[in-house]
C-alpha positions as CSV (number, residue, x, y, z in Angstrom):
1,M,59.3,-13.4,54.3
2,T,59.8,-17.2,55.0
3,R,58.9,-19.6,52.3
4,T,55.9,-21.1,54.7
5,R,54.4,-17.8,54.7
6,L,54.6,-17.3,51.3
7,M,52.8,-20.2,50.7
8,A,50.1,-19.8,53.1
9,A,49.7,-16.3,51.9
10,L,49.2,-17.8,48.0
11,V,46.9,-20.4,49.5
12,A,44.7,-17.7,51.1
13,G,44.8,-15.4,47.9
14,L,43.5,-18.6,45.7
15,L,40.8,-19.5,48.4
16,V,39.5,-16.2,48.3
17,V,39.4,-15.7,44.1
18,G,37.7,-18.9,44.3
19,T,35.1,-18.0,47.1
20,A,34.5,-14.8,44.9
21,F,34.3,-16.6,41.2
22,A,31.6,-19.1,43.6
23,A,29.5,-16.9,44.8
24,R,28.6,-15.6,41.0
25,V,27.6,-18.9,39.8
26,P,24.2,-19.6,39.3
27,M,22.7,-21.9,41.6
28,T,20.3,-23.4,39.8
29,L,20.3,-27.2,38.8
30,G,19.5,-27.0,34.8
31,G,16.1,-27.8,35.8
32,T,13.3,-28.3,32.7
33,E,10.2,-26.6,35.0
34,A,8.9,-23.5,36.1
35,T,7.8,-23.0,39.6
36,L,4.8,-22.0,41.3
37,R,5.1,-20.8,44.9
38,F,2.5,-19.9,47.3
39,S,3.8,-18.2,50.6
40,W,1.7,-15.6,52.9
41,R,0.5,-15.4,56.6
42,V,-2.9,-15.0,57.9
43,D,-4.2,-13.9,61.7
44,G,-6.8,-16.9,62.5
45,V,-10.4,-16.4,62.3
46,V,-12.7,-16.4,65.5
47,V,-16.5,-17.5,64.2
48,E,-18.7,-16.7,67.5
49,E,-22.3,-17.4,68.1
50,C,-23.4,-14.8,70.7
51,R,-26.7,-14.7,72.7
52,T,-28.3,-12.1,75.0
53,R,-28.8,-13.5,78.6
54,T,-31.7,-12.9,80.2
55,A,-32.4,-10.7,83.3
56,A,-32.5,-14.0,85.8
57,E,-29.8,-15.1,84.4
58,L,-27.2,-12.0,84.8
59,E,-28.7,-11.6,88.4
60,A,-27.4,-15.0,89.4
61,M,-24.5,-13.9,88.4
62,P,-21.1,-12.0,89.7
63,V,-21.5,-8.6,89.3
64,H,-17.8,-9.0,88.0
65,M,-19.0,-10.9,85.3
66,R,-22.5,-9.9,84.1
67,S,-22.0,-9.4,80.6
68,P,-25.0,-8.7,78.3
69,E,-24.0,-11.3,75.6
70,A,-23.2,-15.0,76.4
71,C,-21.0,-16.1,73.4
72,I,-19.2,-19.8,72.4
73,G,-16.5,-19.0,70.0
74,D,-14.1,-21.4,67.7
75,L,-11.4,-21.1,65.1
76,A,-11.9,-21.3,61.6
77,T,-10.0,-24.0,59.8
78,F,-8.9,-22.9,55.9
79,D,-9.2,-24.7,52.4
80,L,-6.3,-24.0,49.9
81,R,-7.2,-24.9,46.9
82,V,-5.5,-24.8,43.1
83,E,-5.7,-25.6,39.7
84,V,-3.7,-25.1,36.6
85,N,-5.3,-25.5,33.4
86,G,-8.2,-27.1,34.8
87,D,-6.4,-29.7,36.8
88,A,-6.8,-30.0,41.0
89,M,-2.9,-29.3,41.7
90,L,-3.2,-28.6,45.2
91,A,-6.1,-29.1,47.9
92,E,-5.1,-28.8,51.7
93,T,-7.0,-28.0,54.7
94,L,-4.7,-25.8,57.3
95,I,-5.2,-25.5,60.4
96,P,-3.7,-22.6,62.8
97,G,-1.1,-23.0,65.0
98,G,-0.4,-22.8,68.5
99,A,-1.7,-25.4,71.5
100,R,-4.8,-24.0,71.6
101,G,-5.1,-22.6,67.5
102,D,-4.7,-19.3,68.4
103,R,-1.9,-18.6,65.8
104,P,-1.9,-17.3,62.7
105,V,-1.7,-19.5,59.7
106,F,1.1,-19.8,57.1
107,V,0.8,-21.2,53.6
108,F,4.1,-21.9,51.9
109,E,3.9,-24.9,49.0
110,E,5.5,-25.2,45.6
111,I,4.0,-26.8,42.6
112,T,6.4,-27.4,39.5
113,V,4.7,-27.1,36.1
114,P,6.3,-27.4,32.5
115,P,7.4,-23.8,30.8
116,G,4.2,-22.4,28.6
117,S,1.0,-20.5,29.1
118,H,-1.1,-21.4,31.6
119,R,-4.6,-20.7,33.5
120,V,-4.0,-21.0,37.4
121,S,-6.6,-20.3,39.9
122,V,-6.1,-20.0,44.2
123,E,-8.7,-20.3,46.2
124,F,-7.9,-19.4,49.7
125,Q,-11.0,-19.1,52.2
126,A,-11.7,-19.6,56.2
127,R,-14.3,-22.4,56.6
128,T,-16.8,-21.9,59.1
129,P,-16.7,-24.5,62.4
130,E,-19.4,-27.3,62.8
131,G,-22.1,-26.3,64.7
132,F,-22.0,-22.3,64.0
133,P,-24.2,-21.0,61.1
134,E,-22.3,-19.7,57.9
135,S,-21.4,-16.2,57.7
136,G,-21.2,-13.9,55.0
137,D,-17.6,-12.2,56.1
138,I,-15.7,-15.2,56.5
139,V,-12.0,-14.3,55.2
140,A,-11.6,-15.5,51.6
141,Y,-9.0,-14.8,48.9
142,R,-8.8,-15.5,45.0
143,W,-6.6,-15.2,42.4
144,E,-7.5,-16.2,38.5
145,G,-5.3,-15.3,35.7
146,D,-3.0,-16.7,33.0
147,L,0.6,-17.1,33.7
148,D,3.5,-17.5,30.7
149,L,6.3,-19.0,32.5
150,N,9.9,-20.2,31.2
151,V,12.5,-22.7,32.5
152,G,13.3,-21.5,36.2
153,D,10.6,-18.9,36.4
154,V,9.2,-18.8,39.8
155,A,5.6,-17.0,40.2
156,L,4.8,-16.4,44.0
157,V,1.2,-16.0,44.7
158,T,0.7,-14.2,47.6
159,I,-1.5,-11.7,49.7
160,S,-0.3,-8.3,49.8
161,E,-0.4,-5.9,52.8
162,S,-3.7,-4.2,51.4
163,G,-4.9,-7.7,51.6
164,V,-5.2,-8.8,48.2
165,M,-4.0,-12.3,46.6
166,E,-1.5,-10.8,43.8
167,V,1.6,-12.6,41.6
168,R,4.6,-11.4,41.6
169,R,7.1,-13.0,39.0
170,S,10.8,-13.7,39.1
171,S,12.6,-15.0,36.0
172,G,15.1,-17.7,36.2
């Protein structure tokens, strides 16, 4: 083996060992905080107001368009509210995505808090669009509880597959 090839093999070996070592180094920057992370996706909520068409209205319409009800609708916006120890930390109104507002609403927010025990309250609720009557079956999620967090901990607030807001924990 030539001297150049030997040096190249040695450098390549050192790079492999160095990469393997670097991959095991924790990526935390030695912060002094804990994190509350809010992440989920919900489908848009259509709010409709319908009325029954009269016989005269139905008769005036083409046969293929004669539906017994006339409905107008709009997509609801969502309010996200987070309180930590009674202090409002996050208050946002989220609008469904897409050009027509017919896409899901995505939530991804983070709040840093000092380590320790915290009383956390999270509310995520669809808001009835202006001009529509309030409905009792509007989408709403809520979680409230105490979290004990250490430096580097992450508490993920999410909506489970069963439709319940829950907290998942990981330690830093």
